[in-house]
N, CA and C atoms as an extended XYZ file, in Angstrom:
489
Properties=species:S:1:pos:R:3:atomname:S:1:resname:S:1:resid:I:1 pbc="F F F"
N        88.200       -6.402       54.309 N   MET     1
C        86.876       -6.521       54.891 CA  MET     1
C        86.203       -7.779       54.349 C   MET     1
N        85.464       -8.435       55.237 N   SER     2
C        84.683       -9.593       54.803 CA  SER     2
C        83.230       -9.392       55.213 C   SER     2
N        82.354       -9.912       54.395 N   LEU     3
C        80.909       -9.795       54.623 CA  LEU     3
C        80.361      -11.189       54.897 C   LEU     3
N        79.575      -11.307       55.961 N   HIS     4
C        79.021      -12.594       56.366 CA  HIS     4
C        77.506      -12.467       56.467 C   HIS     4
N        76.806      -13.497       55.987 N   THR     5
C        75.337      -13.490       55.983 CA  THR     5
C        74.803      -14.842       56.447 C   THR     5
N        73.529      -14.856       56.752 N   TYR     6
C        72.837      -16.108       57.049 CA  TYR     6
C        72.157      -16.540       55.756 C   TYR     6
N        72.679      -17.578       55.094 N   PRO     7
C        72.091      -17.996       53.818 CA  PRO     7
C        70.689      -18.585       54.010 C   PRO     7
N        69.936      -18.636       52.933 N   LEU     8
C        68.581      -19.172       52.979 CA  LEU     8
C        68.566      -20.590       53.544 C   LEU     8
N        69.567      -21.385       53.214 N   THR     9
C        69.606      -22.759       53.729 CA  THR     9
C        69.688      -22.792       55.256 C   THR     9
N        70.232      -21.741       55.861 N   ALA    10
C        70.356      -21.690       57.319 CA  ALA    10
C        69.053      -21.297       58.006 C   ALA    10
N        68.167      -20.615       57.298 N   VAL    11
C        66.934      -20.120       57.920 CA  VAL    11
C        65.664      -20.728       57.329 C   VAL    11
N        65.802      -21.593       56.345 N   ILE    12
C        64.619      -22.153       55.694 CA  ILE    12
C        63.752      -22.943       56.674 C   ILE    12
N        64.369      -23.636       57.599 N   GLY    13
C        63.610      -24.374       58.612 CA  GLY    13
C        62.791      -23.438       59.495 C   GLY    13
N        63.386      -22.311       59.875 N   ASP    14
C        62.668      -21.329       60.693 CA  ASP    14
C        61.520      -20.703       59.912 C   ASP    14
N        61.769      -20.395       58.638 N   TYR    15
C        60.678      -19.874       57.800 CA  TYR    15
C        59.547      -20.901       57.714 C   TYR    15
N        59.892      -22.168       57.508 N   SER    16
C        58.877      -23.226       57.396 CA  SER    16
C        58.066      -23.353       58.682 C   SER    16
N        58.760      -23.320       59.827 N   ARG    17
C        58.051      -23.425       61.104 CA  ARG    17
C        57.120      -22.241       61.325 C   ARG    17
N        57.554      -21.048       60.943 N   SER    18
C        56.696      -19.878       61.155 CA  SER    18
C        55.487      -19.914       60.233 C   SER    18
N        55.667      -20.305       58.984 N   VAL    19
C        54.537      -20.406       58.053 CA  VAL    19
C        53.585      -21.514       58.505 C   VAL    19
N        54.130      -22.643       58.897 N   GLY    20
C        53.290      -23.737       59.392 CA  GLY    20
C        52.508      -23.328       60.630 C   GLY    20
N        53.172      -22.656       61.558 N   GLY    21
C        52.499      -22.193       62.766 CA  GLY    21
C        51.416      -21.177       62.469 C   GLY    21
N        51.694      -20.292       61.524 N   LEU    22
C        50.672      -19.316       61.133 CA  LEU    22
C        49.476      -20.008       60.491 C   LEU    22
N        49.739      -20.978       59.647 N   ALA    23
C        48.647      -21.701       58.981 CA  ALA    23
C        47.789      -22.437       60.003 C   ALA    23
N        48.430      -23.096       60.946 N   VAL    24
C        47.702      -23.841       61.968 CA  VAL    24
C        46.906      -22.895       62.866 C   VAL    24
N        47.365      -21.675       63.031 N   SER    25
C        46.692      -20.712       63.904 CA  SER    25
C        45.610      -19.910       63.186 C   SER    25
N        45.876      -19.505       61.953 N   VAL    26
C        44.955      -18.626       61.232 CA  VAL    26
C        43.676      -19.361       60.835 C   VAL    26
N        43.800      -20.588       60.376 N   VAL    27
C        42.622      -21.318       59.903 CA  VAL    27
C        41.581      -21.476       61.022 C   VAL    27
N        41.945      -22.004       62.194 N   PRO    28
C        40.926      -22.101       63.257 CA  PRO    28
C        40.412      -20.728       63.703 C   PRO    28
N        41.293      -19.735       63.715 N   PHE    29
C        40.900      -18.389       64.110 CA  PHE    29
C        39.835      -17.846       63.161 C   PHE    29
N        40.011      -18.139       61.870 N   ALA    30
C        39.097      -17.615       60.857 CA  ALA    30
C        37.767      -18.365       60.812 C   ALA    30
N        37.781      -19.677       61.055 N   VAL    31
C        36.561      -20.462       60.884 CA  VAL    31
C        35.838      -20.791       62.185 C   VAL    31
N        36.498      -20.676       63.303 N   ALA    32
C        35.864      -21.014       64.587 CA  ALA    32
C        34.875      -19.928       64.989 C   ALA    32
N        33.855      -20.317       65.727 N   PRO    33
C        32.907      -19.316       66.198 CA  PRO    33
C        33.625      -18.296       67.092 C   PRO    33
N        33.147      -17.104       67.074 N   SER    34
C        33.777      -16.021       67.823 CA  SER    34
C        33.480      -16.169       69.314 C   SER    34
N        34.399      -16.826       69.985 N   ARG    35
C        34.311      -16.989       71.432 CA  ARG    35
C        35.588      -16.390       72.022 C   ARG    35
N        35.489      -15.721       73.147 N   PRO    36
C        36.656      -15.043       73.710 CA  PRO    36
C        37.871      -15.948       73.912 C   PRO    36
N        37.670      -17.155       74.430 N   LEU    37
C        38.794      -18.054       74.679 CA  LEU    37
C        39.474      -18.461       73.371 C   LEU    37
N        38.690      -18.814       72.372 N   ILE    38
C        39.239      -19.219       71.075 CA  ILE    38
C        39.949      -18.038       70.412 C   ILE    38
N        39.319      -16.885       70.464 N   THR    39
C        39.922      -15.688       69.876 CA  THR    39
C        41.255      -15.376       70.548 C   THR    39
N        41.276      -15.424       71.862 N   TYR    40
C        42.501      -15.131       72.614 CA  TYR    40
C        43.586      -16.167       72.319 C   TYR    40
N        43.226      -17.445       72.371 N   LEU    41
C        44.194      -18.522       72.157 CA  LEU    41
C        44.829      -18.451       70.767 C   LEU    41
N        43.994      -18.439       69.736 N   PHE    42
C        44.544      -18.450       68.381 CA  PHE    42
C        45.118      -17.092       67.988 C   PHE    42
N        44.574      -16.013       68.534 N   GLY    43
C        45.162      -14.689       68.293 CA  GLY    43
C        46.563      -14.591       68.861 C   GLY    43
N        46.759      -15.158       70.050 N   THR    44
C        48.097      -15.183       70.662 CA  THR    44
C        49.056      -16.033       69.834 C   THR    44
N        48.574      -17.173       69.372 N   MET    45
C        49.422      -18.035       68.538 CA  MET    45
C        49.818      -17.321       67.247 C   MET    45
N        48.884      -16.620       66.630 N   ILE    46
C        49.194      -15.866       65.408 CA  ILE    46
C        50.263      -14.824       65.696 C   ILE    46
N        50.122      -14.111       66.804 N   ALA    47
C        51.106      -13.079       67.161 CA  ALA    47
C        52.488      -13.689       67.387 C   ALA    47
N        52.543      -14.818       68.089 N   VAL    48
C        53.831      -15.473       68.369 CA  VAL    48
C        54.495      -15.916       67.072 C   VAL    48
N        53.757      -16.576       66.200 N   PHE    49
C        54.350      -17.054       64.945 CA  PHE    49
C        54.690      -15.900       63.996 C   PHE    49
N        53.937      -14.823       64.028 N   ALA    50
C        54.260      -13.650       63.204 CA  ALA    50
C        55.556      -13.008       63.684 C   ALA    50
N        55.717      -12.894       64.992 N   ILE    51
C        56.966      -12.346       65.547 CA  ILE    51
C        58.142      -13.248       65.190 C   ILE    51
N        57.941      -14.560       65.285 N   TYR    52
C        58.985      -15.522       64.922 CA  TYR    52
C        59.371      -15.367       63.446 C   TYR    52
N        58.379      -15.173       62.581 N   ALA    53
C        58.651      -14.971       61.150 CA  ALA    53
C        59.435      -13.685       60.925 C   ALA    53
N        59.077      -12.619       61.624 N   LEU    54
C        59.803      -11.350       61.483 CA  LEU    54
C        61.235      -11.465       61.990 C   LEU    54
N        61.422      -12.159       63.104 N   ARG    55
C        62.786      -12.353       63.624 CA  ARG    55
C        63.623      -13.199       62.657 C   ARG    55
N        62.996      -14.196       62.049 N   THR    56
C        63.701      -15.020       61.066 CA  THR    56
C        64.109      -14.186       59.863 C   THR    56
N        63.208      -13.348       59.385 N   ALA    57
C        63.526      -12.482       58.245 CA  ALA    57
C        64.644      -11.508       58.610 C   ALA    57
N        64.604      -10.954       59.806 N   ALA    58
C        65.663      -10.039       60.241 CA  ALA    58
C        67.007      -10.755       60.253 C   ALA    58
N        67.027      -11.981       60.772 N   ARG    59
C        68.287      -12.740       60.789 CA  ARG    59
C        68.754      -13.042       59.375 C   ARG    59
N        67.823      -13.417       58.502 N   HIS    60
C        68.171      -13.733       57.122 CA  HIS    60
C        68.815      -12.533       56.414 C   HIS    60
N        68.335      -11.336       56.731 N   PHE    61
C        68.848      -10.145       56.065 CA  PHE    61
C        69.966       -9.438       56.842 C   PHE    61
N        70.409      -10.041       57.933 N   THR    62
C        71.519       -9.475       58.703 CA  THR    62
C        72.813       -9.600       57.906 C   THR    62
N        73.581       -8.538       57.929 N   ARG    63
C        74.897       -8.522       57.293 CA  ARG    63
C        75.921       -8.187       58.364 C   ARG    63
N        76.884       -9.066       58.561 N   VAL    64
C        77.953       -8.833       59.520 CA  VAL    64
C        79.215       -8.527       58.731 C   VAL    64
N        79.785       -7.366       58.990 N   GLU    65
C        81.021       -6.956       58.323 CA  GLU    65
C        82.166       -7.015       59.319 C   GLU    65
N        83.255       -7.621       58.878 N   VAL    66
C        84.447       -7.747       59.711 CA  VAL    66
C        85.612       -7.147       58.947 C   VAL    66
N        86.331       -6.232       59.614 N   ASP    67
C        87.558       -5.715       59.019 CA  ASP    67
C        88.649       -5.711       60.086 C   ASP    67
N        89.779       -5.117       59.792 N   ASP    68
C        90.904       -5.133       60.719 CA  ASP    68
C        90.631       -4.381       62.013 C   ASP    68
N        89.693       -3.458       61.986 N   GLU    69
C        89.458       -2.611       63.148 CA  GLU    69
C        88.140       -2.859       63.862 C   GLU    69
N        87.119       -3.349       63.160 N   THR    70
C        85.785       -3.470       63.758 CA  THR    70
C        85.027       -4.697       63.275 C   THR    70
N        83.944       -4.966       64.012 N   ILE    71
C        82.920       -5.902       63.571 CA  ILE    71
C        81.607       -5.139       63.679 C   ILE    71
N        80.779       -5.249       62.657 N   SER    72
C        79.505       -4.536       62.679 CA  SER    72
C        78.408       -5.426       62.101 C   SER    72
N        77.178       -5.166       62.568 N   ALA    73
C        76.001       -5.890       62.080 CA  ALA    73
C        74.889       -4.885       61.866 C   ALA    73
N        74.089       -5.094       60.820 N   ASN    74
C        73.052       -4.120       60.486 CA  ASN    74
C        71.697       -4.408       61.126 C   ASN    74
N        71.394       -5.640       61.521 N   LEU    75
C        70.080       -5.968       62.077 CA  LEU    75
C        70.236       -6.806       63.330 C   LEU    75
N        69.334       -6.783       64.254 N   PRO    76
C        68.084       -6.040       64.280 CA  PRO    76
C        68.284       -4.544       64.475 C   PRO    76
N        69.405       -4.137       65.016 N   SER    77
C        69.757       -2.720       65.046 CA  SER    77
C        71.233       -2.633       64.701 C   SER    77
N        71.652       -1.494       64.184 N   TYR    78
C        73.046       -1.361       63.771 CA  TYR    78
C        73.950       -1.372       65.007 C   TYR    78
N        74.964       -2.205       64.956 N   ARG    79
C        75.942       -2.289       66.029 CA  ARG    79
C        77.328       -2.362       65.430 C   ARG    79
N        78.242       -1.695       66.101 N   LYS    80
C        79.628       -1.701       65.640 CA  LYS    80
C        80.523       -1.704       66.868 C   LYS    80
N        81.437       -2.660       66.917 N   ILE    81
C        82.353       -2.778       68.043 CA  ILE    81
C        83.775       -2.829       67.498 C   ILE    81
N        84.609       -1.951       68.006 N   ALA    82
C        86.025       -1.971       67.624 CA  ALA    82
C        86.699       -3.155       68.312 C   ALA    82
N        87.611       -3.802       67.614 N   TRP    83
C        88.316       -4.939       68.204 CA  TRP    83
C        89.084       -4.508       69.454 C   TRP    83
N        89.562       -3.280       69.480 N   THR    84
C        90.302       -2.791       70.649 CA  THR    84
C        89.388       -2.512       71.840 C   THR    84
N        88.068       -2.482       71.613 N   ALA    85
C        87.112       -2.177       72.684 CA  ALA    85
C        86.447       -3.425       73.266 C   ALA    85
N        86.841       -4.603       72.791 N   ILE    86
C        86.208       -5.826       73.285 CA  ILE    86
C        86.516       -6.005       74.773 C   ILE    86
N        85.443       -6.236       75.543 N   GLU    87
C        85.568       -6.440       76.978 CA  GLU    87
C        85.200       -7.861       77.384 C   GLU    87
N        84.542       -8.585       76.488 N   GLY    88
C        84.138       -9.949       76.801 CA  GLY    88
C        83.856      -10.747       75.543 C   GLY    88
N        84.128      -12.039       75.630 N   LEU    89
C        83.885      -12.949       74.507 CA  LEU    89
C        83.424      -14.283       75.070 C   LEU    89
N        82.302      -14.760       74.567 N   ASN    90
C        81.789      -16.083       74.931 CA  ASN    90
C        81.466      -16.842       73.665 C   ASN    90
N        81.880      -18.090       73.612 N   VAL    91
C        81.509      -18.986       72.520 CA  VAL    91
C        80.913      -20.224       73.173 C   VAL    91
N        79.645      -20.452       72.922 N   ARG    92
C        78.920      -21.548       73.534 CA  ARG    92
C        78.433      -22.526       72.466 C   ARG    92
N        78.335      -23.787       72.873 N   PHE    93
C        77.785      -24.820       72.012 CA  PHE    93
C        76.457      -25.265       72.587 C   PHE    93
N        75.429      -25.289       71.756 N   PHE    94
C        74.105      -25.737       72.164 CA  PHE    94
C        73.805      -27.034       71.434 C   PHE    94
N        73.708      -28.096       72.181 N   SER    95
C        73.504      -29.414       71.607 CA  SER    95
C        72.024      -29.679       71.362 C   SER    95
N        71.743      -30.372       70.265 N   THR    96
C        70.372      -30.785       69.972 CA  THR    96
C        70.197      -32.288       70.162 C   THR    96
N        71.274      -32.970       70.539 N   LYS    97
C        71.213      -34.408       70.800 CA  LYS    97
C        71.947      -34.693       72.105 C   LYS    97
N        71.537      -35.744       72.783 N   LYS    98
C        72.171      -36.101       74.057 CA  LYS    98
C        73.660      -36.381       73.903 C   LYS    98
N        74.050      -36.996       72.796 N   ASP    99
C        75.462      -37.337       72.610 CA  ASP    99
C        76.290      -36.164       72.075 C   ASP    99
N        75.687      -34.993       71.965 N   ARG   100
C        76.338      -33.751       71.527 CA  ARG   100
C        76.899      -33.852       70.100 C   ARG   100
N        76.330      -34.741       69.275 N   SER   101
C        76.809      -34.894       67.904 CA  SER   101
C        76.222      -33.857       66.960 C   SER   101
N        75.199      -33.167       67.395 N   ARG   102
C        74.581      -32.116       66.585 CA  ARG   102
C        74.310      -30.911       67.460 C   ARG   102
N        74.304      -29.753       66.829 N   GLY   103
C        74.016      -28.526       67.555 CA  GLY   103
C        74.592      -27.337       66.823 C   GLY   103
N        74.683      -26.222       67.516 N   TRP   104
C        75.226      -25.022       66.907 CA  TRP   104
C        76.020      -24.237       67.943 C   TRP   104
N        76.908      -23.405       67.440 N   PHE   105
C        77.699      -22.516       68.278 CA  PHE   105
C        77.088      -21.127       68.243 C   PHE   105
N        77.318      -20.386       69.317 N   GLN   106
C        76.876      -19.003       69.381 CA  GLN   106
C        77.991      -18.190       70.025 C   GLN   106
N        78.405      -17.127       69.343 N   MET   107
C        79.455      -16.261       69.858 CA  MET   107
C        78.835      -14.925       70.260 C   MET   107
N        79.179      -14.463       71.455 N   THR   108
C        78.724      -13.161       71.929 CA  THR   108
C        79.947      -12.308       72.225 C   THR   108
N        79.965      -11.131       71.617 N   ILE   109
C        81.045      -10.161       71.824 CA  ILE   109
C        80.449       -8.985       72.585 C   ILE   109
N        81.153       -8.554       73.632 N   VAL   110
C        80.715       -7.411       74.424 CA  VAL   110
C        81.816       -6.361       74.374 C   VAL   110
N        81.405       -5.124       74.117 N   GLY   111
C        82.371       -4.031       74.099 CA  GLY   111
C        81.714       -2.722       73.739 C   GLY   111
N        82.279       -1.637       74.230 N   ALA   112
C        81.790       -0.285       73.939 CA  ALA   112
C        80.309       -0.133       74.296 C   ALA   112
N        79.897       -0.810       75.371 N   GLY   113
C        78.509       -0.706       75.800 CA  GLY   113
C        77.514       -1.437       74.913 C   GLY   113
N        78.006       -2.304       74.053 N   GLN   114
C        77.137       -3.036       73.129 CA  GLN   114
C        77.400       -4.529       73.240 C   GLN   114
N        76.439       -5.291       72.784 N   ARG   115
C        76.538       -6.747       72.752 CA  ARG   115
C        76.133       -7.199       71.359 C   ARG   115
N        76.914       -8.088       70.783 N   MET   116
C        76.618       -8.618       69.454 CA  MET   116
C        76.704      -10.141       69.522 C   MET   116
N        75.660      -10.797       69.033 N   THR   117
C        75.621      -12.252       69.039 CA  THR   117
C        75.510      -12.756       67.606 C   THR   117
N        76.345      -13.744       67.294 N   VAL   118
C        76.381      -14.346       65.963 CA  VAL   118
C        76.370      -15.851       66.166 C   VAL   118
N        75.572      -16.569       65.377 N   ASP   119
C        75.604      -18.022       65.531 CA  ASP   119
C        76.269      -18.694       64.338 C   ASP   119
N        76.548      -19.964       64.520 N   SER   120
C        77.403      -20.684       63.577 CA  SER   120
C        76.769      -20.971       62.231 C   SER   120
N        75.512      -20.577       62.020 N   THR   121
C        74.927      -20.770       60.697 CA  THR   121
C        75.305      -19.635       59.746 C   THR   121
N        75.976      -18.622       60.248 N   ILE   122
C        76.436      -17.530       59.390 CA  ILE   122
C        77.628      -18.026       58.565 C   ILE   122
N        77.803      -17.456       57.408 N   THR   123
C        78.905      -17.888       56.543 CA  THR   123
C        80.254      -17.589       57.193 C   THR   123
N        81.158      -18.541       57.099 N   ASP   124
C        82.541      -18.410       57.559 CA  ASP   124
C        82.631      -18.052       59.051 C   ASP   124
N        81.783      -18.680       59.850 N   PHE   125
C        81.723      -18.413       61.288 CA  PHE   125
C        83.064      -18.613       61.971 C   PHE   125
N        83.748      -19.693       61.614 N   HIS   126
C        85.015      -19.995       62.297 CA  HIS   126
C        86.051      -18.885       62.142 C   HIS   126
N        86.042      -18.190       61.008 N   SER   127
C        87.023      -17.106       60.839 CA  SER   127
C        86.658      -15.901       61.704 C   SER   127
N        85.368      -15.639       61.902 N   ILE   128
C        84.952      -14.556       62.797 CA  ILE   128
C        85.392      -14.881       64.225 C   ILE   128
N        85.208      -16.132       64.627 N   VAL   129
C        85.619      -16.560       65.968 CA  VAL   129
C        87.129      -16.394       66.135 C   VAL   129
N        87.888      -16.786       65.126 N   ALA   130
C        89.350      -16.667       65.208 CA  ALA   130
C        89.784      -15.212       65.369 C   ALA   130
N        89.182      -14.324       64.609 N   ILE   131
C        89.523      -12.896       64.697 CA  ILE   131
C        89.140      -12.338       66.062 C   ILE   131
N        87.941      -12.705       66.537 N   ALA   132
C        87.477      -12.222       67.845 CA  ALA   132
C        88.361      -12.747       68.971 C   ALA   132
N        88.764      -14.001       68.896 N   ALA   133
C        89.625      -14.582       69.927 CA  ALA   133
C        90.998      -13.915       69.933 C   ALA   133
N        91.514      -13.619       68.762 N   THR   134
C        92.798      -12.917       68.662 CA  THR   134
C        92.684      -11.529       69.278 C   THR   134
N        91.604      -10.832       68.984 N   ALA   135
C        91.387       -9.491       69.547 CA  ALA   135
C        91.230       -9.561       71.066 C   ALA   135
N        90.511      -10.565       71.549 N   ALA   136
C        90.333      -10.723       72.998 CA  ALA   136
C        91.675      -10.974       73.679 C   ALA   136
N        92.495      -11.809       73.081 N   ALA   137
C        93.821      -12.084       73.653 CA  ALA   137
C        94.677      -10.821       73.660 C   ALA   137
N        94.612      -10.069       72.574 N   ARG   138
C        95.365       -8.808       72.489 CA  ARG   138
C        94.914       -7.811       73.556 C   ARG   138
N        93.616       -7.866       73.907 N   ASN   139
C        93.065       -6.966       74.917 CA  ASN   139
C        93.234       -7.506       76.338 C   ASN   139
N        93.861       -8.680       76.469 N   GLY   140
C        94.105       -9.257       77.790 CA  GLY   140
C        92.871       -9.846       78.451 C   GLY   140
N        91.912      -10.274       77.652 N   ILE   141
C        90.682      -10.849       78.185 CA  ILE   141
C        90.883      -12.344       78.398 C   ILE   141
N        90.637      -12.789       79.623 N   ALA   142
C        90.739      -14.210       79.932 CA  ALA   142
C        89.428      -14.885       79.526 C   ALA   142
N        89.543      -15.935       78.743 N   LEU   143
C        88.362      -16.675       78.297 CA  LEU   143
C        88.026      -17.756       79.314 C   LEU   143
N        86.735      -17.964       79.559 N   ASP   144
C        86.353      -19.057       80.451 CA  ASP   144
C        86.694      -20.381       79.777 C   ASP   144
N        86.666      -21.439       80.569 N   GLU   145
C        87.098      -22.755       80.092 CA  GLU   145
C        86.310      -23.240       78.879 C   GLU   145
N        84.985      -23.092       78.915 N   ALA   146
C        84.143      -23.548       77.805 CA  ALA   146
C        84.426      -22.745       76.540 C   ALA   146
N        84.561      -21.428       76.684 N   THR   147
C        84.849      -20.582       75.519 CA  THR   147
C        86.205      -20.942       74.917 C   THR   147
N        87.207      -21.114       75.769 N   ALA   148
C        88.549      -21.465       75.275 CA  ALA   148
C        88.528      -22.787       74.511 C   ALA   148
N        87.812      -23.771       75.043 N   ALA   149
C        87.724      -25.074       74.370 CA  ALA   149
C        86.974      -24.952       73.035 C   ALA   149
N        85.900      -24.187       73.023 N   ASN   150
C        85.131      -24.022       71.783 CA  ASN   150
C        85.920      -23.249       70.732 C   ASN   150
N        86.636      -22.215       71.148 N   VAL   151
C        87.470      -21.452       70.217 CA  VAL   151
C        88.553      -22.357       69.640 C   VAL   151
N        89.191      -23.144       70.493 N   ALA   152
C        90.236      -24.061       70.023 CA  ALA   152
C        89.677      -25.063       69.025 C   ALA   152
N        88.500      -25.605       69.311 N   ALA   153
C        87.887      -26.590       68.407 CA  ALA   153
C        87.535      -25.949       67.070 C   ALA   153
N        86.981      -24.751       67.111 N   LEU   154
C        86.556      -24.080       65.866 CA  LEU   154
C        87.734      -23.602       65.035 C   LEU   154
N        88.765      -23.099       65.680 N   THR   155
C        89.875      -22.526       64.915 CA  THR   155
C        90.880      -23.572       64.466 C   THR   155
N        90.965      -24.704       65.190 N   SER   156
C        91.925      -25.729       64.762 CA  SER   156
C        91.363      -26.604       63.661 C   SER   156
N        90.060      -26.826       63.687 N   ALA   157
C        89.434      -27.695       62.686 CA  ALA   157
C        88.759      -26.899       61.580 C   ALA   157
N        88.756      -25.581       61.695 N   SER   158
C        88.088      -24.672       60.759 CA  SER   158
C        86.578      -24.820       60.782 C   SER   158
N        86.103      -25.971       61.043 N   ALA   159
C        84.667      -26.222       61.222 CA  ALA   159
C        84.545      -27.635       61.725 C   ALA   159
N        83.598      -27.860       62.570 N   ILE   160
C        83.421      -29.204       63.119 CA  ILE   160
C        82.342      -29.905       62.319 C   ILE   160
N        82.668      -31.048       61.727 N   PRO   161
C        81.680      -31.756       60.913 CA  PRO   161
C        80.432      -32.093       61.712 C   PRO   161
N        79.290      -31.929       61.070 N   GLY   162
C        78.023      -32.289       61.689 CA  GLY   162
C        77.473      -31.249       62.633 C   GLY   162
N        78.148      -30.117       62.770 N   ARG   163
C        77.661      -29.088       63.699 CA  ARG   163
C        77.384      -27.824       62.976 C   ARG   163
């Protein structure tokens, strides 16, 4: 069994953005005159950034366990999918630059009526992808062209520099 987590270095930017957004929203909300438009605007911003902070904390505390028979994750809700029950696998790359030199991967596993998504900032992501791809092949699941290319890139290079 292996345990995979999202380290603080992977979520520190999200924590910073949520704290910054809350600070920018709370201060005007607290000091501005009580007018319905201002209250609604900054109250909505506070709610959005608070939800973002909670989602970031949930991701930070997510634990993904992988063993020979299953993959499971504890947050945001407990999910467990047997490798023999996988019905679909997608691995996508999301670029943050036009030249695709930076970005992140996201793997989605579907099976047993559940969906589990893991992104490449989790520890040892490439090994999870390799295990999932092996299980998908064993189950006779045909991967789409983009997923096949991404799996090949991740499993042959173990990790792609700069991504």
